[in-house]
C-alpha positions as CSV (number, residue, x, y, z in Angstrom):
1,R,194.0,232.9,86.6
2,E,192.8,230.1,87.4
3,V,196.0,228.0,86.2
4,V,198.5,229.5,88.0
5,L,196.3,229.1,91.3
6,A,195.3,225.5,91.3
7,T,198.7,225.0,89.8
8,G,200.8,227.4,92.3
9,C,203.5,228.0,89.6
10,G,202.4,231.5,90.7
11,P,206.5,232.2,92.2
12,A,207.9,230.3,89.5
13,L,206.0,232.2,86.7
14,E,207.5,235.7,88.9
15,A,211.2,234.2,89.0
16,A,210.9,233.4,85.1
17,L,209.2,236.9,84.0
18,G,210.4,239.0,86.9
19,F,206.8,240.4,87.8
20,D,203.7,239.1,89.5
21,V,201.5,238.3,86.9
22,L,198.8,238.1,89.5
23,G,199.3,241.5,90.0
24,G,199.6,241.1,93.7
25,S,195.3,240.9,93.6
26,G,193.8,238.1,95.1
27,D,190.8,238.5,94.1
28,G,191.2,238.8,90.5
29,K,190.3,242.3,90.1
30,E,192.4,244.9,88.4
31,P,194.9,246.0,90.1
32,Q,197.0,249.2,90.1
33,I,200.3,248.7,88.0
34,A,203.5,250.1,88.3
35,P,204.1,253.1,86.5
36,K,207.6,251.7,85.4
37,L,205.7,248.1,84.0
38,K,202.6,249.8,82.2
39,N,205.7,252.5,80.4
40,A,206.7,249.4,79.1
41,G,204.0,248.0,77.6
42,Y,202.3,245.8,80.8
43,R,199.0,245.3,80.7
44,W,196.4,243.8,82.3
45,C,194.1,241.2,80.6
46,R,190.5,241.5,81.9
47,T,189.9,237.6,80.0
48,C,192.4,235.8,82.3
49,R,192.8,238.4,85.3
50,I,196.3,238.3,84.8
51,V,199.3,240.7,83.9
52,R,200.9,240.6,80.4
53,P,203.6,241.7,79.6
54,P,205.2,244.0,76.5
55,R,204.4,242.1,73.2
56,A,201.8,239.3,74.6
57,S,198.0,239.5,73.3
58,H,194.7,237.4,74.2
59,C,193.9,235.2,71.7
60,S,189.6,234.6,71.6
61,D,190.1,231.6,69.9
62,C,192.4,229.5,72.4
63,D,191.4,231.8,75.5
64,N,194.4,232.4,77.1
65,C,197.3,235.2,76.3
66,V,199.9,234.2,74.5
67,L,204.0,235.5,74.7
68,R,204.9,237.6,71.6
69,Y,201.3,237.1,70.2
70,D,201.5,237.2,66.4
71,H,198.5,235.1,65.0
72,H,196.1,232.4,65.7
73,C,196.9,230.3,62.5
74,P,193.5,227.9,61.7
75,F,195.8,225.7,59.2
76,V,197.9,224.3,62.6
77,N,195.1,225.1,64.6
78,N,197.1,227.0,67.1
79,C,198.3,230.3,68.4
80,V,202.1,231.9,66.6
81,G,203.9,233.1,69.4
82,Q,207.0,233.6,71.1
83,R,207.8,230.4,71.5
84,N,206.7,228.4,68.0
85,Y,207.3,231.5,65.3
86,H,210.7,229.4,64.6
87,F,208.5,226.4,63.6
88,F,205.8,228.1,62.6
89,F,207.9,230.2,59.5
90,G,210.3,226.7,59.0
91,F,206.8,225.0,58.0
92,I,205.5,227.7,55.5
93,T,209.5,228.0,53.8
94,S,209.2,223.7,53.6
95,V,205.6,224.4,52.0
96,L,207.0,226.9,49.7
97,I,210.3,224.5,49.2
98,L,207.9,221.7,48.2
99,A,205.3,224.3,45.9
100,M,208.4,225.3,44.1
101,L,209.6,221.7,43.4
102,V,206.2,221.0,42.3
103,I,205.3,223.9,39.7
104,P,208.2,223.0,37.7
105,S,207.0,219.7,37.0
106,V,203.2,220.5,36.4
107,L,204.3,222.9,33.5
108,T,206.8,220.2,31.9
109,Y,204.4,217.5,31.5
110,F,201.8,220.2,30.5
111,S,204.1,221.5,28.1
112,G,205.3,218.3,27.1
113,L,201.7,216.9,25.6
114,N,200.8,216.9,22.0
115,E,198.3,218.7,21.1
116,E,197.0,216.7,18.1
117,I,197.8,213.1,20.1
118,T,196.5,214.1,23.0
119,V,192.9,215.2,21.7
120,D,193.3,211.9,19.3
121,Q,193.5,209.9,22.8
122,M,190.9,211.4,24.9
123,S,188.3,211.0,22.1
124,K,188.9,207.0,22.9
125,V,188.8,207.2,26.5
126,S,185.3,206.4,28.7
127,T,184.0,209.6,30.4
128,A,185.1,208.5,33.6
129,M,188.8,208.7,32.7
130,R,188.2,211.6,30.5
131,V,186.4,213.4,33.6
132,A,189.4,212.1,35.8
133,L,192.0,213.8,33.2
134,Y,190.1,216.9,33.2
135,G,190.2,216.7,37.2
136,L,193.9,216.1,37.3
137,A,194.5,219.6,34.9
138,V,192.1,221.2,37.2
139,G,194.5,220.6,40.0
140,G,197.4,221.7,38.4
141,V,196.1,224.6,37.7
142,L,195.0,225.0,42.3
143,V,198.6,223.8,42.8
144,I,200.0,226.8,40.9
145,I,198.3,229.1,42.9
146,A,198.5,227.0,46.3
147,S,202.1,228.1,45.0
148,L,202.0,231.4,44.5
149,L,199.8,232.2,47.3
150,S,202.1,230.3,49.5
151,L,205.0,232.7,48.3
152,V,203.1,235.8,49.1
153,L,202.6,234.5,53.0
154,W,206.3,233.7,53.1
155,S,207.2,237.1,51.3
156,Y,205.4,238.6,53.9
157,H,206.5,237.1,57.2
158,V,209.8,237.6,55.9
159,F,208.8,241.8,55.7
160,L,207.3,240.7,59.4
161,I,211.4,239.9,60.5
162,T,213.5,242.4,58.6
163,T,210.6,245.0,60.8
164,S,211.1,243.4,63.8
165,K,207.0,243.2,64.0
166,T,204.4,240.6,65.0
167,T,201.6,239.9,62.2
168,K,199.2,241.7,64.9
169,E,201.8,245.0,65.4
170,F,201.8,245.2,61.5
171,Q,197.8,245.1,60.6
172,K,197.0,247.7,64.1
173,S,200.1,249.9,63.5
174,I,201.1,248.8,67.2
175,P,204.7,250.2,68.0
176,N,207.1,247.4,69.0
177,I,208.1,248.6,72.3
178,T,210.4,246.2,73.1
179,E,212.4,246.5,70.2
180,D,213.2,242.6,69.9
181,P,213.0,241.1,67.0
182,T,210.1,238.2,66.0
183,L,212.7,235.6,64.7
184,C,215.9,235.1,66.3
185,A,214.5,236.4,69.4
186,P,215.5,233.5,72.5
187,R,212.4,231.7,72.9
188,G,212.5,231.9,76.4
189,P,211.0,228.8,79.2
190,A,208.4,226.4,79.5
191,L,205.7,228.6,81.9
192,F,203.4,225.3,82.1
193,D,204.0,221.8,82.6
194,P,201.1,220.6,79.7
195,W,200.9,217.6,82.1
196,V,200.3,218.9,85.6
197,Q,197.2,217.3,86.1
198,V,194.6,220.2,87.9
199,D,191.5,219.6,89.9
200,P,188.4,220.5,88.0
201,D,186.6,221.2,91.5
202,D,189.5,223.8,92.2
203,M,189.2,225.5,88.8
204,R,185.4,225.9,89.7
205,R,186.3,227.2,93.3
206,L,188.9,229.9,92.0
207,R,186.3,230.6,89.2
208,D,183.3,231.3,91.4
209,P,183.7,230.6,95.6
210,N,180.4,230.0,95.5
211,Q,179.5,227.3,93.0
212,R,179.7,224.1,94.6
213,P,182.3,221.0,93.5
214,C,181.0,219.1,91.1
215,S,181.3,215.8,93.3
216,A,179.0,217.6,95.3
217,W,176.8,218.1,92.7
218,I,176.9,214.8,91.2
219,R,175.9,213.5,94.6
220,T,173.3,215.3,95.7
221,G,172.2,216.8,92.1
222,P,170.6,220.3,90.6
223,S,168.7,222.0,93.4
224,E,164.9,222.3,92.8
């Protein structure tokens, strides 16, 4: 809410989304959402203090609402939602293809080893080299395990795509109100300019009107 007010992008958001994200509330208190919007799945976010559209949800890790929220991915340290789900699915597909290329190479290498020759050569190498070879063997096993897990993750998201559900909707049995697909739906326009400059004093003032600006705090020091 503070970002919307500080950047003055409320009218642009209303034009892009078709509704007032601030809910017509000037003080940030929960407004009365129109029954038509409420029945369509629009909800008030008490954390962001904005009206969020259907299938959007608040991410506690990123501390903002995400359109068509799927999940927060710790591997990419970002939320997966409406505008980047395509890239996320492409990412896990690429990982799966790489894993499927690595597994045959690992299995071919180990199947081509002669047991007697390998044991004889292992007895002649130093302890450090023996530890390194054992480490390679363990690494190969971990690669195979990681590849199988990648296949499970990819298959799970293929299932979500075919059923037009997000991860949150599937885990919490939330119906897809809009009946829009998850992968083939349009990304929609970018709602915020990531390079826009926001004055921290404006953010503090909008969050707490009684709080002194940061520049005044630095100049006069905190009150005792």
